[in-house]
C-alpha positions in Angstrom: 15.6 -35.2 22.6 17.0 -37.7 25.1 16.6 -37.8 28.6 19.8 -39.3 29.5 21.8 -37.2 31.5 24.6 -39.8 31.6 26.8 -41.9 29.2 26.9 -44.7 31.8 26.3 -45.6 35.4 29.2 -47.5 37.4 28.2 -49.8 39.9 30.8 -51.3 42.1 31.5 -52.5 45.8 33.6 -50.3 47.7 36.4 -52.8 47.4 36.5 -52.4 44.0 36.9 -48.3 44.5 40.3 -48.2 42.4 39.3 -50.1 39.4 35.8 -47.9 39.3 38.0 -44.8 39.5 40.3 -45.8 36.7 37.4 -46.8 34.5 35.8 -43.7 35.2 38.5 -41.6 34.1 39.3 -43.8 31.2 35.7 -43.6 30.0 35.4 -39.9 30.3 38.7 -38.9 28.7 38.0 -41.4 25.5 38.1 -39.4 22.6 35.8 -41.7 20.1 37.3 -42.1 16.9 36.9 -39.3 14.2 35.1 -41.9 11.5 32.6 -42.7 14.0 32.0 -39.1 15.2 28.9 -37.8 13.8 27.4 -40.9 12.6 23.6 -42.0 13.5 23.2 -44.9 15.7 19.6 -45.3 16.2 18.3 -42.5 17.8 22.2 -41.5 18.9 24.5 -39.1 17.2 27.9 -40.3 18.1 29.7 -37.3 20.1 33.4 -36.8 20.3 33.6 -37.9 24.2 31.3 -40.2 26.0 30.7 -37.6 29.5 29.7 -37.4 31.4 29.7 -41.0 33.3 28.1 -41.6 36.8 30.4 -42.7 39.5 28.8 -42.2 43.0 31.6 -40.8 45.0 32.1 -37.9 42.2 28.6 -37.3 41.5 26.6 -37.7 45.1 26.5 -35.5 48.0 27.8 -37.2 51.1 24.3 -36.4 53.0 20.6 -37.0 51.8 18.5 -39.2 50.2 21.1 -41.3 48.5 18.7 -44.1 47.4 16.7 -41.7 45.7 19.7 -40.2 44.0 21.2 -43.3 42.7 17.7 -44.5 41.3 17.4 -41.2 39.7 21.0 -41.5 38.0 20.3 -45.0 37.1 17.3 -44.1 35.1 19.2 -40.9 33.7 22.0 -43.2 32.8 22.3 -44.9 28.7 24.3 -47.9 30.1 24.9 -49.7 33.2 28.4 -50.9 33.8 28.8 -53.4 36.8 32.3 -53.9 38.2 32.3 -57.4 39.6 35.3 -58.7 41.7 36.4 -61.7 43.4 35.2 -60.1 46.8 33.5 -62.5 49.0 30.4 -60.5 49.5 29.2 -57.5 48.0 27.2 -54.7 50.2 23.8 -54.2 50.4 24.0 -51.3 48.4 26.0 -52.5 45.4 23.3 -55.5 45.1 20.5 -53.2 44.8 21.6 -51.3 41.8 21.1 -54.5 39.4 18.0 -55.5 41.1 16.6 -52.1 40.3 17.9 -52.1 37.0 16.3 -55.6 36.3 13.0 -54.6 38.0 12.7 -51.3 35.9 11.7 -50.1 32.4 15.3 -48.9 31.5 16.2 -50.0 28.3 19.6 -49.5 26.1 
């Protein structure tokens, strides 16, 4: 039994919100090709759709312990997707996500 609640966690700067929204929608509405559905890949059976995908604005409450909630969501995600742009300076919260993952025991 998998402990992963999310297929992916999308990390992005607020400047890249439109890209994150677009990617989130594309991933959650993507239909896996029939020839792959049901196949085993390691300890995973390929599903029809890759849902849910975590994006903070859609999944987190507006108040409370956001840092803890983000860490929980990262730990419960199969994959981390980081949207990088040419924006001059990412926010501290955005920079903390990859640092948390690199220092953790999350594996693909």
